[in-house]
N, C-alpha and C positions, 0 to 999 in steps of 0.2 A: 724494211726490208722489202725488194721485191720477189712476188713465191708464182713466178712464171711457169706454164705447162706449154711443151717439157720445163723441166728445171734448165736454172740460168750454167749450172753446170754443162748436164746434157749440150746445150748450145754453144758453149767454150770448146766440147770435146767437140763436135761438130764443123766448127766454126775450122779449127787447126790442125783437125783429122787427126787425133790422138789414136796410140795403139789401143786394140781392145782390151787389154789388160790392166789399163789404168784405174788406181783404186778411186772414187767417185764419194764424196762426204757433201752434202748438202746440206748447210745452218740454217734453218730458217727462226724466226720469233726468239732470235740470239738479242735483237735490238742494237743499243750503240757500242753492245761487248762483244760483237760477235767476230770482230776483228782477231781481238786477242785471244779469243778461245780458238778461232782457228789455228792462232800460231802454238800454241798449246798443244792442239791436238796432232801438229807437226811433229811439234819436238817429240812427243812420244813414239808416234809411228816411225819414227830415224832410229829408236831403239831397236825396230824389228827387220823394217829395211835399210838396209846399207847402201851405198853411193848412189843414191836415188834425189831426184828434183823434186818440188813440188811447189804448185802456184795456189794463191791464195788470193780470191776475188771478193772483194765487197764492194756493194752498193747501195745506194737509197734514191729510192722513188717514190716521188709524194702522191702520184694517179689514186694509187689504190684507197690510199688513208687521208684524202684530202676531206676537209671534215664542212658540211655545208648549212648548218644547223647556224645556232643565234646564241649557244651558250657560250659565255664569257671564258669559263675556263676550260674547255674543249677548242676554243680558237688557236691558242698557244700554239700547236704544231705547225699548224699555217703559218704563223709570222716566222718560225725559228726555224723549222727543217728548211732544206734546200736540195735538190738534186747533187749527188756528186757518188764517186766510185774509186778506185783503186785497186791496184793489184800487186803483189808480191810474189818472186824468187828464193825460193828458198833451196837449201841442199846439203846434205853432211858428207859431200864427195872433198876427199882430204886433196885433190887435184884443184881444186875449185878454191883453195882457203887465200891464195893471192889476191885474187879477183872479187875476195866477198866486202861488202862497204861494213860489215856492222855481225857482229859473232851474239847469239841469245845465250845468256849468261844463266837465267832464273825465270821460270814463270808460277805464279801462285793463282788459282783460283779459290770463291766463295761465292756461295749460296745463300740467301737468306728467306729464299721459298716456302721454307717451311711456316715461317710467318706469315698469319693470314695479313696483317698492314701490312707487310712487306711485298708481297704478293699482289696485294689490290692497290698498290700505290702508282701503278700505269698500267693500267689496261685500256682494253678496245671496246668501248661498250655503245648503247644506242640511247642516245637522250629522248626527252617527251615525245619530241614531234617523229620519232624513228630514225633519226638522221645517226651514223656512224659516225665513231670519232675517237681517238684517246683519251682518256680522263688520268688527270694528275690530282693524285688526291693530298690533305694535307698531311700524312703522315709520310710525306716524300723525302724528306729531307731528313726526318729521323731513320726513315730505312736504310739512306744511302751514307750517313753517318758511322750507322754498325755494321755495314758491310766493308766498308775502307778497314774501319775498328780493328774488325776480326781476320781482314785480309790481311794487313798490314803487321799483327802478330806474328805470324809464322813468314811474311816477306824482312821483314826489316831484321830482326836476328843471324838469317842468312848472309845478309847484303853491308849492314852498315860495321865500320872496326871497332874491333872488342873494346879499344880504349874508351869509343862514343857509349858501346854498351855500359861500360864501366860505369863510367863519369852520369849518366843517366840512374843508374841503379844508385849511388851514392847521393844524388842530389836528391833523389825521389824520398830515399829513407832519412835524411837527416831535414828535409824541408819540415818547417814547423807548422801542423797544420790547426791556425789560426783562421778568424775570421779578418784580419787585416792584412792576409796572403790568398783570401778568396779571389780565385780566376788569374793568380799567377803563380799556377802549378809547373813544374820542370817541363821541359819539352825536348826533345829529339833534335839533333843538329843534322838535318837532314842532307845537307851539303858537305858532311864528312864521308857520305858514303856514292852521292851522284854528285854530276855536273850541272846535266839537264832535266828539266823535267816536262813529260809530251801527257797532259793534261784533257781528259774528254772534253770538247768544246761546246756542253750540254747548255748552256746558258750563262750570262753574266752573276746569278747567283752562286752557281755553281763554281764557277773560278774563283768567286771572291773568299767562298766558304773554304775550297781546298787551299787555297794560298795563305790564308789564316790560319788554317790547324798544320799548315806543313810549316810555317815559317818564309815562305818564300817573298822576294821583294818581287818590284814591276818588271824586272829586267827580266826575270826567272817567268812572268807569268805572260810578258808580251807574247810571244810566238802563239798562245794559247789565245789571246784576245783577240789578235791580228787575224788565226784562221778564221774564228766567231764572225767577225766583222769584214772580211772577206768573202768567205764561203756560204757564213751558217753553219748549224749542226748538221751535218752529211753523214750522220749516226756513225756504222762502223768506220767506215772510212775518215771520220772526223781527228783521228790521232795523228795518220799520216801526212795529213795535210798542215799538222801543227810541227811534224817531222821536216817535210819537205821547206817549211819556213826558216827553220836553224841551218837549212844546207844550201840554202840560198844566199842567206845572210851569214854564211862561211863560220859559223859559230862550233862545229863539231871539228875537234883534234885528235887525233890516232890518242888510243888508251882511256877516252872519254867514258862516262857510264850514262847512260838514261835510263832514265824511270820513266813507263809508259802505266797509264792510269786511265783504266777505261771501267764506267758504270753502266749497266744496263738492266731493262725491265726485268722482272722476276722477284725478287731484287739482288743482284748480283753485282760483286765488285770483281774484276779480272785485270793484274798487271805483270808486266813482264821487264826484263832488264836486260837491255843492249850493250856492247862494250864495241866502241868504234873503232874500224881494221885500217883504215887511212886517213891523211891529213885532207886531200884534196877530194872530198866527197861529190859528186855531181849535183851544181848549183843551177842548171836548167831541168828546171820543171813547171811546175802550176803555176809557181809566182813569177817566172819570169818577163811576162808582160807590164807587171805592176810592181815587184820588189819597190824600186826606188822609191816607189813612195809610200812606203811602208816605213817605221812605225806611225800611224796618224795619233796625234793629239788626241782626239777626242773620237770615241764608239759612236756615239750618242745617234739615232736616228728622226730626228725630230718631223721628218719629210711624211712618214711613214702616217701617222696620226692625221696629219693637216689633208693628205690626200685618201686615206680610206677611214677618217672618223664617221662617215656617215653608216655604217656598218652597224654602228651602237644603238642606230634609231629605226631600222629594220627588223618586222612583226616575221616571226618564223613561218613557211610555209610548211602547209600539211605536205605530207606521200600524197602523190596522187596514184589511186588503183585502179589498175585496168580489170575492168569487167569481164566474164568468162569469153563473153559473143562481143566485144570491144574490138573496133579495128583501130590499129594505130594510125593516123591521120600523117 
């Protein structure tokens, strides 16, 4: 996330000459989950400030976090992340109800930062040569799984139909705990409560794992896979690229419910549920110049290794220190 001085909110206020009583919140260090955190923040602010508007701006900038070293585990962000951004306009004015595209039904947040393993699973550190970059530890999958599980324990009882919860409880109670049934434990039918799923496009492994755990098929995962293929991991803006794909493909119908799942460093899982308010949502968005080519059959990118495999053969160069009396040439 970009952390400019003056802050990004200050620049937005100056650019659009907003009123001096505007309430400003600069969320930094929240990683890929910042956008949903901002939605939750606005949701609580609207309980106090009636008949108000709120603007959420999310961005991803690679320049401050570009890794110049030769540690393979720290090169991943250079390959996976891309520049991106989005903005949202939210309101609680009843007069704007007929113009609204979606309605926020629920937001749930969970933070596992009290666990050292979860806290250190994604951190910005220096390598042995002094180059800064993001380090992803082996405990990241476990931290993500725990965060999602704890979040769903609060979210699903409030969103899934009662009949599905009763069915799951009954089947789980009657399910024989034998070795023959190992790995075949009962699972909730997520599609009984949601028609669409916006999963954070953090990487292919993340998408595959979420798809398996939620019982989703390729049609459900297609928007997330295509967003990752076309735009890469755009951090906090990523889930909105996924939603835009659904809009461009005209998937969203009035009354449909959308589950947004975001994951971020810390480690945290933040989800929200939206209800579609219109049949004809805007299909002219960031996908307008390429939506006809999607979905693609293969998301593999073999050309990258062909062009940049030489990076594995380079020796890392130590940082050059400038002496106190030395002049820059």
